[in-house]
C-alpha positions, 0 to 999 in steps of 0.5 A, spaced: 500 500 500 503 506 497 502 512 501 497 517 498 502 523 499 508 519 497 509 523 491 510 530 495 516 526 500 523 526 498 524 518 498 532 519 500 530 523 507 531 517 511 538 515 508 541 518 515 536 519 521 535 526 524 535 523 531 541 519 533 540 512 534 541 512 541 536 517 542 531 513 538 533 506 542 531 509 549 525 514 547 522 508 543 523 502 548 522 506 554 514 506 553 513 499 551 518 497 557 513 501 562 507 498 558 509 491 560 512 493 567 505 495 568 501 490 565 505 484 570 505 488 576 498 490 575 496 483 574 499 480 580 496 486 584 489 485 582 489 478 584 493 478 591 493 485 593 487 489 590 481 485 593 483 486 600 485 493 599 480 497 594 474 493 595 469 491 601 471 485 605 466 479 605 465 475 599 473 474 597 471 471 590 466 477 589 472 482 591 477 478 586 472 479 580 471 486 582 479 487 582 480 483 575 474 487 572 479 494 573 484 490 570 480 489 564 478 497 563 485 498 560 483 494 554 477 498 553 481 504 554 486 502 549 483 503 542 480 510 545 487 512 546 489 510 539 483 515 536 485 520 541 493 520 541 493 518 534 489 524 532 494 529 535 500 524 533 497 525 525 495 532 526 500 536 531 506 531 531 509 525 533 514 528 538 509 532 542 504 526 542 509 521 545 510 526 551 503 526 552 502 519 552 507 517 556 505 522 561 498 520 561 500 513 562 506 514 567 502 519 572 496 514 572 501 508 574 504 512 580 497 514 582 495 507 583 501 506 588 499 512 592 491 511 592 488 510 599 484 504 600 477 502 602 478 502 609 480 510 609 475 513 603 470 507 602 467 507 595 471 512 592 477 507 593 475 502 587 472 508 583 479 512 583 483 505 582 478 504 576 479 511 573 487 511 574 487 504 570 483 507 565 488 513 564 493 507 564 489 504 558 488 511 555 496 513 555 498 506 552 493 506 547 497 512 544 504 510 546 506 504 542 504 507 535 508 513 537 514 509 539 514 505 533 513 511 528 519 514 532 523 508 530 521 507 523 520 514 521 527 515 523 530 509 520 535 508 514 531 505 509 534 498 509 534 498 516 527 500 518 525 493 521 531 493 525 529 500 528 522 498 529 524 492 533 527 497 538 520 499 542 519 491 542 525 490 546 521 494 551 517 488 552 522 483 555 525 489 559 519 491 562 517 483 564 524 482 566 524 488 571 517 486 573 518 479 575 525 481 578 521 487 583 516 482 586 522 476 587 526 482 591 520 484 595 518 477 597 525 476 599 526 482 603 519 483 606 514 479 610 507 477 607 504 483 612 509 488 610 508 487 602 500 487 603 501 493 608 505 497 603 510 493 599 506 492 593 506 500 592 513 500 591 513 497 583 508 502 581 512 508 584 518 506 581 515 506 574 516 514 575 524 513 574 522 510 567 517 515 566 522 521 567 528 517 563 523 517 557 521 524 558 528 527 558 530 523 552 523 525 548 523 532 550 530 533 546 528 529 540 527 532 533 520 531 530 520 525 525 523 527 518 517 524 515 511 528 519 515 534 518 515 534 511 507 532 511 507 538 516 511 543 511 506 541 505 500 542 510 498 535 508 495 533 514 487 530 514 482 533 519 479 527 522 485 521 522 480 516 525 475 518 520 479 517 514 482 511 517 475 508 517 473 511 510 479 509 506 483 504 510 479 499 513 482 493 509 489 495 512 486 496 519 482 489 519 489 486 516 493 489 521 488 487 527 489 480 525 496 480 523 497 482 531 492 477 533 497 471 534 502 475 537 497 477 543 494 470 544 501 467 544 504 472 549 498 472 554 498 464 554 505 464 555 505 469 561 498 469 565 495 462 563 502 459 564 503 462 571 496 460 573 497 453 571 504 452 573 502 455 580 495 451 581 495 445 586 495 438 582 491 435 579 488 442 576 496 445 575 503 443 576 503 445 583 510 450 583 511 455 588 510 462 585 517 464 586 520 458 582 515 459 576 517 467 576 525 464 576 523 460 570 519 465 566 525 470 568 530 465 564 525 464 559 524 472 557 531 472 555 530 468 549 524 473 548 529 479 548 534 476 544 530 474 538 526 481 537 532 484 534 534 478 530 527 478 527 527 485 525 534 483 521 530 477 518 524 482 516 529 487 513 533 481 509 527 477 507 521 481 507 516 482 513 511 478 509 515 472 508 518 472 515 512 473 519 509 467 515 514 462 517 514 465 524 506 464 524 507 457 522 512 456 527 507 458 532 502 453 529 507 447 530 509 450 537 501 449 539 502 442 538 507 441 544 502 443 550 500 436 553 507 433 552 511 439 555 507 444 559 503 438 561 509 433 563 510 437 570 518 435 568 521 441 570 526 441 564 521 440 559 517 446 562 523 450 562 524 448 555 517 450 553 517 457 556 524 458 553 521 456 546 515 459 547 517 466 549 523 466 544 518 465 538 514 470 541 520 475 540 520 473 533 513 474 532 513 481 536 520 484 533 517 485 526 511 488 528 514 495 529 515 496 522 510 492 519 504 495 522 506 502 521 508 500 513 500 498 512 498 506 513 500 512 509 503 518 513 497 522 514 493 516 518 499 512 520 499 514 528 492 512 528 492 506 524 498 503 527 495 504 534 488 502 533 490 496 529 495 494 535 490 496 540 484 493 537 487 486 537 489 486 544 481 486 546 481 480 541 487 476 543 490 479 550 484 480 554 480 474 553 486 469 552 487 467 559 480 466 560 479 462 554 485 458 555 483 456 563 476 454 560 479 450 555 484 446 559 479 445 565 473 442 560 478 439 555 485 438 557 491 442 555 491 440 548 485 444 547 489 450 549 494 448 543 488 448 538 486 455 541 493 458 539 493 454 533 486 457 531 488 464 532 495 463 528 491 461 522 487 467 522 494 471 523 496 467 517 490 468 513 491 476 514 499 475 512 497 472 506 492 477 504 497 483 505 502 485 500 510 486 502 512 493 505 519 492 505 521 497 499 515 502 501 517 509 502 514 512 508 
């Protein structure tokens, strides 16, 4: 798909990035790092802490369900954030919008760590928690698309997928530090100390990442691609309207291209943790800390494979590379009963390492592939909306569907579920044209 304003752009603009590679790396990956750091600390706290802190005590199951409902709020808010921040990103500029989205996300995360509980302010406690969670989702909705555009629109022409893998590196980094923080707290604090104040530490510490990200992003130059659009006064008035009226096919394809990635990640993290730590015979009976250590080792494979996948996508093309990786996901889905279900520590470790390494392969090229589906004047909105709409279809429901399937039909059904989502992604990739040689 060729950008509609491509003739007005200088095809040679990306021979040398305006911003240094170091700035692009830090400024693009820090938001994704916060996103995944936040995801895991919130998911953990929503199960073991929030039901006791922010909701009336009585029925423990009801309190837990109410807490998990606040976790889901972010998934609803993310497409809204895509439309809001995408509008300003395509109208005003990438730089200012990236600063605003990071501030929205960061402030909301820190606020959660400072909120008083139900015992102090009553019903306002869960309401404020839900509001802060919505703010996180809103900021996240504009964060990834802006970070991906920052990387790809500052990239040399033949290294766009490699540069696009920079924001993707934030995922294993954030995941690693989230797990590491909880392990450290469990070692340093008693259960009473953790429940009283220790759970707040990870949320407040995220402010450090936010400040680093803001420092780097404020010093950035505007994306050279958008600067040319702005100079030509070629912005559209309502990017989301233009996206739906002229680029619906690309939006749908982008959503389903991302579907297998989201499903794989949430099964490998949320579901595997739930299954691995559940008491036998419904789970493996591992201690939470033991399984966290295994995930922390496995996530190294995730991080290593992200830039490798970016280089492969630059070398062989996005479409061909992603088709091969998606076939790998389908093959991997057949291993659920024999590896995860074995209970053998080495086989389970191998399962986690293999699955998260494939996750790195499928996630790496997305930073270039999704932005390249859209022309410059709606690229921020289009890439963000596809990415975050897919999170509702893949991420938000995957752990629940996997749990129900495993309980009802066994682990092989979880593998078939993952394979079916990968087949939808495969069909979307087949229907998509190669974008490697496209001029942004």
